[in-house]
Structure formats: C-alpha cells, structure tokens
C-alpha positions, 0 to 999 in steps of 0.5 A: 489498468481496466477502464475506470468509470466509477471513482470512490474517495474515501476518508474518516468521516466523510465532510472534509477530505473526501468531499473536496476531493469528490466536488473538486474532480466533478467541477474538472469534469465540468469545466476543464475536462468536460469532453474526456471524461465522459462516463466517469462518476466521482463520489466519495465516503467515510469509514465513519458517519459523524456528521451530514453535513460538510465541514464548514471549511471544506465549503468556503474553499470550494466557494472560493474556487466557485464550486457548490456543494449545497446537494452533499450528503454525509455518507458511510461506506460500505460494501455495495459501495466498493464492490461498484466502483472501478477506483478507490482512493485513500487519503491516508495509509494507516487509517484509509487504505489498512482499515478498509482492507480489514475492514472489508477484506471479503469485498471483490478486487479491493486490493486492486483497486484502493490506492493512496490518491498521492501515489495514484496520481504519481507523487513519491514522498508525502504520501498521506494527506492528514485529516485538516479537521480543527486544523486553523484557515490557513492549515486546512487550505493548505491540505485542500490545495494537497488533495486540489493538485493530486485529485487533478493529477489523478482525473488526468491519469484516469482520462491516459487509462480510458483514452489506451 
C-alpha cells in the first residue's frame, strides 16, 4: 500500500462514530504518536447530513478522555472528499462500504482505498460497528470503546505502512 497522508472516517450521519474516530485519531497524533504521524491528516463525513453537531454521547465520551470536539462541523461525503483521501474507513459493510461503492461508482480508486475500520485494523470477527444513536449511555460507550481500540490499531498500521 502507498503512503497514507489523508484518512477519512465515514458513518451514516457524521454525528456519532466517525467524529469520534476522527477526534480520537487526532488526539493520538498529538499525544502518543506525535512524532510518528507527521503529514497524516484525519477527517470524517457522513453518507447523509442529519445534524450539525456531534451527538452528546460522543462529546461526553471524548471529554472524559480530555479531548475537545468543540470545533467539529458535520458534513456529507461527496466525490471530491473521497478523491482527496488515501484511506477511507467505514463502520458497517452494508450501510457504509456497499452504499459508498454504489453511490460513488465513478470515484477514482475507491475500491482500493475503502475498508471496514475493524477489518483494516486487523480484526477478523465482529467487523461491523453498529450505530450507537438512541442507545443508553453504557451501550453507547461500549460502541465508542470498540472504535477507540480499532482506531489505535489503524494508527499503528498507518505508521507501519508509512515507514516502509
């Protein structure tokens, strides 16, 4: 795989999972991996545009880790956004990966740079991460914890790929 400079996390509405992944990856870049992710940028978008702000559960979970998401603005994915990223990571095969492939079938190289987050991170089971919207706090946080673990593994893989 070629060097990865721009990573895009995609979920349904860009208010729960993808903003969490984006801001957690940015935080890892600033802290634990600050000298190893130079030139790597993280972003997020949704297949649809439902809300302007992230869900309160996502904000609360990030704040519990000392991560601010105050400057976040939800956005909808478009072809330019896809074309400008080297790695695109979705959370569900049916709702994110397959829909993106259908909706943007003319997007250059989408098939080679689009992956399920947990599969790209090296997991082989329970690859889909369901939408936590409408879940109770404990279940919502369990979904975000699953994303947290996968994002750190993805970051480590990006470092490895970029050092080859």
